[in-house]
PDB file of N, CA, C and O in Angstrom:
ATOM      1  N   MET A   1      93.507  45.640 133.482  1.00  0.00           N
ATOM      2  CA  MET A   1      92.656  44.514 133.193  1.00  0.00           C
ATOM      3  C   MET A   1      91.935  44.115 134.478  1.00  0.00           C
ATOM      4  O   MET A   1      92.555  43.996 135.535  1.00  0.00           O
ATOM      5  N   LYS A   2      90.648  43.914 134.381  1.00  0.00           N
ATOM      6  CA  LYS A   2      89.863  43.561 135.554  1.00  0.00           C
ATOM      7  C   LYS A   2      89.812  42.051 135.742  1.00  0.00           C
ATOM      8  O   LYS A   2      89.988  41.286 134.794  1.00  0.00           O
ATOM      9  N   ALA A   3      89.571  41.638 136.972  1.00  0.00           N
ATOM     10  CA  ALA A   3      89.538  40.219 137.297  1.00  0.00           C
ATOM     11  C   ALA A   3      88.404  39.515 136.558  1.00  0.00           C
ATOM     12  O   ALA A   3      88.541  38.348 136.191  1.00  0.00           O
ATOM     13  N   THR A   4      87.288  40.203 136.334  1.00  0.00           N
ATOM     14  CA  THR A   4      86.179  39.570 135.616  1.00  0.00           C
ATOM     15  C   THR A   4      86.569  39.262 134.179  1.00  0.00           C
ATOM     16  O   THR A   4      86.167  38.234 133.633  1.00  0.00           O
ATOM     17  N   ASN A   5      87.352  40.145 133.561  1.00  0.00           N
ATOM     18  CA  ASN A   5      87.835  39.890 132.201  1.00  0.00           C
ATOM     19  C   ASN A   5      88.818  38.734 132.179  1.00  0.00           C
ATOM     20  O   ASN A   5      88.829  37.942 131.237  1.00  0.00           O
ATOM     21  N   ILE A   6      89.633  38.634 133.200  1.00  0.00           N
ATOM     22  CA  ILE A   6      90.635  37.570 133.272  1.00  0.00           C
ATOM     23  C   ILE A   6      89.957  36.216 133.444  1.00  0.00           C
ATOM     24  O   ILE A   6      90.388  35.228 132.849  1.00  0.00           O
ATOM     25  N   ARG A   7      88.911  36.163 134.245  1.00  0.00           N
ATOM     26  CA  ARG A   7      88.215  34.900 134.502  1.00  0.00           C
ATOM     27  C   ARG A   7      87.500  34.371 133.263  1.00  0.00           C
ATOM     28  O   ARG A   7      87.213  33.176 133.189  1.00  0.00           O
ATOM     29  N   GLU A   8      87.210  35.217 132.305  1.00  0.00           N
ATOM     30  CA  GLU A   8      86.541  34.790 131.074  1.00  0.00           C
ATOM     31  C   GLU A   8      87.494  34.078 130.118  1.00  0.00           C
ATOM     32  O   GLU A   8      87.046  33.353 129.229  1.00  0.00           O
ATOM     33  N   LEU A   9      88.803  34.275 130.288  1.00  0.00           N
ATOM     34  CA  LEU A   9      89.793  33.666 129.406  1.00  0.00           C
ATOM     35  C   LEU A   9      90.072  32.226 129.825  1.00  0.00           C
ATOM     36  O   LEU A   9      89.932  31.876 130.997  1.00  0.00           O
ATOM     37  N   ASN A  10      90.470  31.390 128.860  1.00  0.00           N
ATOM     38  CA  ASN A  10      90.845  30.020 129.219  1.00  0.00           C
ATOM     39  C   ASN A  10      92.315  29.991 129.642  1.00  0.00           C
ATOM     40  O   ASN A  10      93.017  30.998 129.559  1.00  0.00           O
ATOM     41  N   ASN A  11      92.760  28.835 130.092  1.00  0.00           N
ATOM     42  CA  ASN A  11      94.112  28.731 130.658  1.00  0.00           C
ATOM     43  C   ASN A  11      95.202  29.041 129.644  1.00  0.00           C
ATOM     44  O   ASN A  11      96.199  29.679 129.983  1.00  0.00           O
ATOM     45  N   GLU A  12      95.025  28.599 128.404  1.00  0.00           N
ATOM     46  CA  GLU A  12      96.053  28.849 127.390  1.00  0.00           C
ATOM     47  C   GLU A  12      96.197  30.340 127.112  1.00  0.00           C
ATOM     48  O   GLU A  12      97.306  30.850 126.953  1.00  0.00           O
ATOM     49  N   GLU A  13      95.066  31.028 127.055  1.00  0.00           N
ATOM     50  CA  GLU A  13      95.102  32.473 126.831  1.00  0.00           C
ATOM     51  C   GLU A  13      95.732  33.195 128.021  1.00  0.00           C
ATOM     52  O   GLU A  13      96.452  34.179 127.850  1.00  0.00           O
ATOM     53  N   LEU A  14      95.454  32.700 129.222  1.00  0.00           N
ATOM     54  CA  LEU A  14      96.037  33.316 130.413  1.00  0.00           C
ATOM     55  C   LEU A  14      97.552  33.146 130.443  1.00  0.00           C
ATOM     56  O   LEU A  14      98.276  34.075 130.801  1.00  0.00           O
ATOM     57  N   VAL A  15      98.026  31.979 130.074  1.00  0.00           N
ATOM     58  CA  VAL A  15      99.475  31.732 130.057  1.00  0.00           C
ATOM     59  C   VAL A  15     100.145  32.625 129.019  1.00  0.00           C
ATOM     60  O   VAL A  15     101.226  33.162 129.261  1.00  0.00           O
ATOM     61  N   ALA A  16      99.502  32.784 127.861  1.00  0.00           N
ATOM     62  CA  ALA A  16     100.062  33.656 126.825  1.00  0.00           C
ATOM     63  C   ALA A  16     100.073  35.109 127.290  1.00  0.00           C
ATOM     64  O   ALA A  16     101.053  35.822 127.074  1.00  0.00           O
ATOM     65  N   LYS A  17      99.003  35.546 127.919  1.00  0.00           N
ATOM     66  CA  LYS A  17      98.915  36.919 128.419  1.00  0.00           C
ATOM     67  C   LYS A  17      99.961  37.145 129.517  1.00  0.00           C
ATOM     68  O   LYS A  17     100.565  38.214 129.600  1.00  0.00           O
ATOM     69  N   LEU A  18     100.164  36.134 130.350  1.00  0.00           N
ATOM     70  CA  LEU A  18     101.161  36.236 131.419  1.00  0.00           C
ATOM     71  C   LEU A  18     102.558  36.409 130.844  1.00  0.00           C
ATOM     72  O   LEU A  18     103.338  37.215 131.351  1.00  0.00           O
ATOM     73  N   ALA A  19     102.883  35.670 129.801  1.00  0.00           N
ATOM     74  CA  ALA A  19     104.192  35.799 129.165  1.00  0.00           C
ATOM     75  C   ALA A  19     104.367  37.196 128.578  1.00  0.00           C
ATOM     76  O   ALA A  19     105.435  37.794 128.703  1.00  0.00           O
ATOM     77  N   ASP A  20     103.320  37.717 127.937  1.00  0.00           N
ATOM     78  CA  ASP A  20     103.389  39.072 127.373  1.00  0.00           C
ATOM     79  C   ASP A  20     103.596  40.116 128.456  1.00  0.00           C
ATOM     80  O   ASP A  20     104.383  41.047 128.289  1.00  0.00           O
ATOM     81  N   LEU A  21     102.887  39.959 129.569  1.00  0.00           N
ATOM     82  CA  LEU A  21     103.018  40.929 130.662  1.00  0.00           C
ATOM     83  C   LEU A  21     104.405  40.875 131.296  1.00  0.00           C
ATOM     84  O   LEU A  21     104.941  41.910 131.692  1.00  0.00           O
ATOM     85  N   LYS A  22     104.987  39.690 131.396  1.00  0.00           N
ATOM     86  CA  LYS A  22     106.334  39.580 131.960  1.00  0.00           C
ATOM     87  C   LYS A  22     107.363  40.251 131.055  1.00  0.00           C
ATOM     88  O   LYS A  22     108.306  40.878 131.540  1.00  0.00           O
ATOM     89  N   LYS A  23     107.181  40.119 129.737  1.00  0.00           N
ATOM     90  CA  LYS A  23     108.079  40.809 128.805  1.00  0.00           C
ATOM     91  C   LYS A  23     107.907  42.322 128.919  1.00  0.00           C
ATOM     92  O   LYS A  23     108.881  43.074 128.887  1.00  0.00           O
ATOM     93  N   GLU A  24     106.662  42.752 129.051  1.00  0.00           N
ATOM     94  CA  GLU A  24     106.395  44.179 129.191  1.00  0.00           C
ATOM     95  C   GLU A  24     106.994  44.721 130.486  1.00  0.00           C
ATOM     96  O   GLU A  24     107.542  45.824 130.506  1.00  0.00           O
ATOM     97  N   LEU A  25     106.890  43.945 131.568  1.00  0.00           N
ATOM     98  CA  LEU A  25     107.469  44.362 132.842  1.00  0.00           C
ATOM     99  C   LEU A  25     108.984  44.493 132.722  1.00  0.00           C
ATOM    100  O   LEU A  25     109.564  45.441 133.249  1.00  0.00           O
ATOM    101  N   PHE A  26     109.625  43.559 132.039  1.00  0.00           N
ATOM    102  CA  PHE A  26     111.069  43.640 131.837  1.00  0.00           C
ATOM    103  C   PHE A  26     111.435  44.920 131.096  1.00  0.00           C
ATOM    104  O   PHE A  26     112.370  45.623 131.481  1.00  0.00           O
ATOM    105  N   ASN A  27     110.687  45.223 130.021  1.00  0.00           N
ATOM    106  CA  ASN A  27     110.968  46.426 129.243  1.00  0.00           C
ATOM    107  C   ASN A  27     110.726  47.698 130.060  1.00  0.00           C
ATOM    108  O   ASN A  27     111.469  48.671 129.933  1.00  0.00           O
ATOM    109  N   LEU A  28     109.693  47.685 130.891  1.00  0.00           N
ATOM    110  CA  LEU A  28     109.427  48.853 131.733  1.00  0.00           C
ATOM    111  C   LEU A  28     110.535  49.046 132.767  1.00  0.00           C
ATOM    112  O   LEU A  28     110.954  50.174 133.027  1.00  0.00           O
ATOM    113  N   ARG A  29     111.011  47.945 133.356  1.00  0.00           N
ATOM    114  CA  ARG A  29     112.100  48.045 134.328  1.00  0.00           C
ATOM    115  C   ARG A  29     113.373  48.564 133.670  1.00  0.00           C
ATOM    116  O   ARG A  29     114.109  49.354 134.262  1.00  0.00           O
ATOM    117  N   LEU A  30     113.625  48.115 132.442  1.00  0.00           N
ATOM    118  CA  LEU A  30     114.792  48.578 131.709  1.00  0.00           C
ATOM    119  C   LEU A  30     114.689  50.072 131.424  1.00  0.00           C
ATOM    120  O   LEU A  30     115.660  50.811 131.580  1.00  0.00           O
ATOM    121  N   SER A  31     113.508  50.506 131.006  1.00  0.00           N
ATOM    122  CA  SER A  31     113.294  51.933 130.747  1.00  0.00           C
ATOM    123  C   SER A  31     113.436  52.752 132.019  1.00  0.00           C
ATOM    124  O   SER A  31     113.971  53.860 131.995  1.00  0.00           O
ATOM    125  N   HIS A  32     112.963  52.211 133.113  1.00  0.00           N
ATOM    126  CA  HIS A  32     113.057  52.915 134.390  1.00  0.00           C
ATOM    127  C   HIS A  32     114.516  53.056 134.818  1.00  0.00           C
ATOM    128  O   HIS A  32     114.920  54.103 135.324  1.00  0.00           O
ATOM    129  N   ALA A  33     115.299  52.007 134.617  1.00  0.00           N
ATOM    130  CA  ALA A  33     116.708  52.027 135.025  1.00  0.00           C
ATOM    131  C   ALA A  33     117.517  53.022 134.202  1.00  0.00           C
ATOM    132  O   ALA A  33     118.472  53.615 134.705  1.00  0.00           O
ATOM    133  N   THR A  34     117.143  53.204 132.951  1.00  0.00           N
ATOM    134  CA  THR A  34     117.872  54.142 132.104  1.00  0.00           C
ATOM    135  C   THR A  34     117.298  55.554 132.169  1.00  0.00           C
ATOM    136  O   THR A  34     117.814  56.474 131.534  1.00  0.00           O
ATOM    137  N   GLY A  35     116.235  55.713 132.935  1.00  0.00           N
ATOM    138  CA  GLY A  35     115.660  57.052 133.104  1.00  0.00           C
ATOM    139  C   GLY A  35     114.758  57.492 131.971  1.00  0.00           C
ATOM    140  O   GLY A  35     114.491  58.685 131.831  1.00  0.00           O
ATOM    141  N   GLN A  36     114.281  56.561 131.157  1.00  0.00           N
ATOM    142  CA  GLN A  36     113.446  56.910 130.020  1.00  0.00           C
ATOM    143  C   GLN A  36     111.964  56.600 130.242  1.00  0.00           C
ATOM    144  O   GLN A  36     111.156  56.768 129.328  1.00  0.00           O
ATOM    145  N   LEU A  37     111.601  56.153 131.434  1.00  0.00           N
ATOM    146  CA  LEU A  37     110.212  55.784 131.706  1.00  0.00           C
ATOM    147  C   LEU A  37     109.398  57.035 131.964  1.00  0.00           C
ATOM    148  O   LEU A  37     109.684  57.789 132.894  1.00  0.00           O
ATOM    149  N   ASN A  38     108.378  57.258 131.137  1.00  0.00           N
ATOM    150  CA  ASN A  38     107.535  58.439 131.279  1.00  0.00           C
ATOM    151  C   ASN A  38     106.441  58.249 132.316  1.00  0.00           C
ATOM    152  O   ASN A  38     106.059  59.203 132.994  1.00  0.00           O
ATOM    153  N   ASN A  39     105.931  57.021 132.449  1.00  0.00           N
ATOM    154  CA  ASN A  39     104.816  56.758 133.350  1.00  0.00           C
ATOM    155  C   ASN A  39     105.202  55.671 134.348  1.00  0.00           C
ATOM    156  O   ASN A  39     105.043  54.487 134.054  1.00  0.00           O
ATOM    157  N   PRO A  40     105.702  56.047 135.515  1.00  0.00           N
ATOM    158  CA  PRO A  40     106.130  55.043 136.493  1.00  0.00           C
ATOM    159  C   PRO A  40     104.973  54.230 137.070  1.00  0.00           C
ATOM    160  O   PRO A  40     105.196  53.156 137.628  1.00  0.00           O
ATOM    161  N   ILE A  41     103.757  54.718 136.946  1.00  0.00           N
ATOM    162  CA  ILE A  41     102.592  53.979 137.443  1.00  0.00           C
ATOM    163  C   ILE A  41     102.364  52.726 136.604  1.00  0.00           C
ATOM    164  O   ILE A  41     101.753  51.768 137.077  1.00  0.00           O
ATOM    165  N   ALA A  42     102.846  52.724 135.373  1.00  0.00           N
ATOM    166  CA  ALA A  42     102.693  51.562 134.503  1.00  0.00           C
ATOM    167  C   ALA A  42     103.356  50.321 135.104  1.00  0.00           C
ATOM    168  O   ALA A  42     102.876  49.205 134.907  1.00  0.00           O
ATOM    169  N   LEU A  43     104.445  50.510 135.826  1.00  0.00           N
ATOM    170  CA  LEU A  43     105.102  49.378 136.496  1.00  0.00           C
ATOM    171  C   LEU A  43     104.149  48.698 137.463  1.00  0.00           C
ATOM    172  O   LEU A  43     104.004  47.476 137.444  1.00  0.00           O
ATOM    173  N   ASN A  44     103.502  49.485 138.304  1.00  0.00           N
ATOM    174  CA  ASN A  44     102.574  48.921 139.290  1.00  0.00           C
ATOM    175  C   ASN A  44     101.387  48.256 138.624  1.00  0.00           C
ATOM    176  O   ASN A  44     100.933  47.205 139.077  1.00  0.00           O
ATOM    177  N   ASN A  45     100.874  48.854 137.547  1.00  0.00           N
ATOM    178  CA  ASN A  45      99.723  48.279 136.863  1.00  0.00           C
ATOM    179  C   ASN A  45     100.043  46.918 136.263  1.00  0.00           C
ATOM    180  O   ASN A  45      99.235  45.993 136.342  1.00  0.00           O
ATOM    181  N   VAL A  46     101.220  46.798 135.666  1.00  0.00           N
ATOM    182  CA  VAL A  46     101.616  45.521 135.069  1.00  0.00           C
ATOM    183  C   VAL A  46     101.831  44.477 136.157  1.00  0.00           C
ATOM    184  O   VAL A  46     101.434  43.324 135.990  1.00  0.00           O
ATOM    185  N   LYS A  47     102.445  44.857 137.255  1.00  0.00           N
ATOM    186  CA  LYS A  47     102.650  43.922 138.362  1.00  0.00           C
ATOM    187  C   LYS A  47     101.316  43.412 138.897  1.00  0.00           C
ATOM    188  O   LYS A  47     101.174  42.224 139.185  1.00  0.00           O
ATOM    189  N   LYS A  48     100.350  44.297 139.027  1.00  0.00           N
ATOM    190  CA  LYS A  48      99.034  43.900 139.531  1.00  0.00           C
ATOM    191  C   LYS A  48      98.313  42.991 138.548  1.00  0.00           C
ATOM    192  O   LYS A  48      97.628  42.056 138.962  1.00  0.00           O
ATOM    193  N   ASP A  49      98.456  43.250 137.255  1.00  0.00           N
ATOM    194  CA  ASP A  49      97.847  42.380 136.251  1.00  0.00           C
ATOM    195  C   ASP A  49      98.462  40.986 136.302  1.00  0.00           C
ATOM    196  O   ASP A  49      97.755  39.986 136.175  1.00  0.00           O
ATOM    197  N   ILE A  50      99.774  40.921 136.488  1.00  0.00           N
ATOM    198  CA  ILE A  50     100.449  39.630 136.611  1.00  0.00           C
ATOM    199  C   ILE A  50      99.922  38.888 137.834  1.00  0.00           C
ATOM    200  O   ILE A  50      99.659  37.687 137.769  1.00  0.00           O
ATOM    201  N   ALA A  51      99.769  39.593 138.939  1.00  0.00           N
ATOM    202  CA  ALA A  51      99.271  38.968 140.164  1.00  0.00           C
ATOM    203  C   ALA A  51      97.838  38.475 139.987  1.00  0.00           C
ATOM    204  O   ALA A  51      97.485  37.410 140.495  1.00  0.00           O
ATOM    205  N   ARG A  52      97.012  39.233 139.276  1.00  0.00           N
ATOM    206  CA  ARG A  52      95.633  38.806 139.047  1.00  0.00           C
ATOM    207  C   ARG A  52      95.584  37.522 138.219  1.00  0.00           C
ATOM    208  O   ARG A  52      94.820  36.607 138.526  1.00  0.00           O
ATOM    209  N   ILE A  53      96.393  37.463 137.182  1.00  0.00           N
ATOM    210  CA  ILE A  53      96.416  36.272 136.338  1.00  0.00           C
ATOM    211  C   ILE A  53      96.928  35.073 137.121  1.00  0.00           C
ATOM    212  O   ILE A  53      96.373  33.979 137.013  1.00  0.00           O
ATOM    213  N   MET A  54      97.977  35.265 137.906  1.00  0.00           N
ATOM    214  CA  MET A  54      98.517  34.167 138.710  1.00  0.00           C
ATOM    215  C   MET A  54      97.483  33.673 139.723  1.00  0.00           C
ATOM    216  O   MET A  54      97.388  32.472 139.976  1.00  0.00           O
ATOM    217  N   THR A  55      96.718  34.583 140.294  1.00  0.00           N
ATOM    218  CA  THR A  55      95.686  34.209 141.256  1.00  0.00           C
ATOM    219  C   THR A  55      94.629  33.341 140.597  1.00  0.00           C
ATOM    220  O   THR A  55      94.233  32.317 141.154  1.00  0.00           O
ATOM    221  N   VAL A  56      94.169  33.737 139.423  1.00  0.00           N
ATOM    222  CA  VAL A  56      93.141  32.953 138.725  1.00  0.00           C
ATOM    223  C   VAL A  56      93.685  31.583 138.345  1.00  0.00           C
ATOM    224  O   VAL A  56      92.992  30.578 138.503  1.00  0.00           O
ATOM    225  N   LEU A  57      94.910  31.530 137.849  1.00  0.00           N
ATOM    226  CA  LEU A  57      95.501  30.238 137.490  1.00  0.00           C
ATOM    227  C   LEU A  57      95.646  29.333 138.714  1.00  0.00           C
ATOM    228  O   LEU A  57      95.389  28.132 138.629  1.00  0.00           O
ATOM    229  N   ASN A  58      96.055  29.898 139.844  1.00  0.00           N
ATOM    230  CA  ASN A  58      96.197  29.101 141.061  1.00  0.00           C
ATOM    231  C   ASN A  58      94.849  28.626 141.587  1.00  0.00           C
ATOM    232  O   ASN A  58      94.744  27.509 142.094  1.00  0.00           O
ATOM    233  N   GLU A  59      93.814  29.462 141.473  1.00  0.00           N
ATOM    234  CA  GLU A  59      92.477  29.054 141.902  1.00  0.00           C
ATOM    235  C   GLU A  59      91.986  27.881 141.055  1.00  0.00           C
ATOM    236  O   GLU A  59      91.407  26.929 141.579  1.00  0.00           O
ATOM    237  N   ARG A  60      92.218  27.956 139.745  1.00  0.00           N
ATOM    238  CA  ARG A  60      91.787  26.877 138.856  1.00  0.00           C
ATOM    239  C   ARG A  60      92.564  25.596 139.143  1.00  0.00           C
ATOM    240  O   ARG A  60      92.000  24.504 139.085  1.00  0.00           O
ATOM    241  N   ALA A  61      93.826  25.720 139.446  1.00  0.00           N
ATOM    242  CA  ALA A  61      94.637  24.530 139.773  1.00  0.00           C
ATOM    243  C   ALA A  61      94.165  23.905 141.078  1.00  0.00           C
ATOM    244  O   ALA A  61      94.158  22.682 141.216  1.00  0.00           O
ATOM    245  N   ALA A  62      93.771  24.740 142.035  1.00  0.00           N
ATOM    246  CA  ALA A  62      93.302  24.220 143.331  1.00  0.00           C
ATOM    247  C   ALA A  62      91.968  23.493 143.180  1.00  0.00           C
ATOM    248  O   ALA A  62      91.709  22.522 143.891  1.00  0.00           O
ATOM    249  N   LYS A  63      91.126  23.952 142.266  1.00  0.00           N
ATOM    250  CA  LYS A  63      89.834  23.296 142.046  1.00  0.00           C
ATOM    251  C   LYS A  63      90.016  21.895 141.461  1.00  0.00           C
ATOM    252  O   LYS A  63      89.249  20.983 141.769  1.00  0.00           O
ATOM    253  N   LYS A  64      91.045  21.731 140.609  1.00  0.00           N
ATOM    254  CA  LYS A  64      91.285  20.443 139.988  1.00  0.00           C
ATOM    255  C   LYS A  64      91.840  19.428 140.997  1.00  0.00           C
ATOM    256  O   LYS A  64      91.590  18.228 140.882  1.00  0.00           O
ATOM    257  N   ALA A  65      92.579  19.912 141.963  1.00  0.00           N
ATOM    258  CA  ALA A  65      93.232  19.010 142.929  1.00  0.00           C
ATOM    259  C   ALA A  65      92.280  18.533 143.996  1.00  0.00           C
ATOM    260  O   ALA A  65      92.674  17.771 144.880  1.00  0.00           O
TER     261      ALA A  65
END
């Protein structure tokens, strides 16, 4: 997911997407621990998406303050 796509979403959608990504990250970590993860790059991609969403949310919070 690109940062431009993330910035188009409102805060409620971002929070929902963040929750989904955290669940996906948990499942990927579980698969990795059991040796069933086929694509280890997916872990990094999900982590980066989480960081992008958190960055946008923090920027919006800083603008309000």
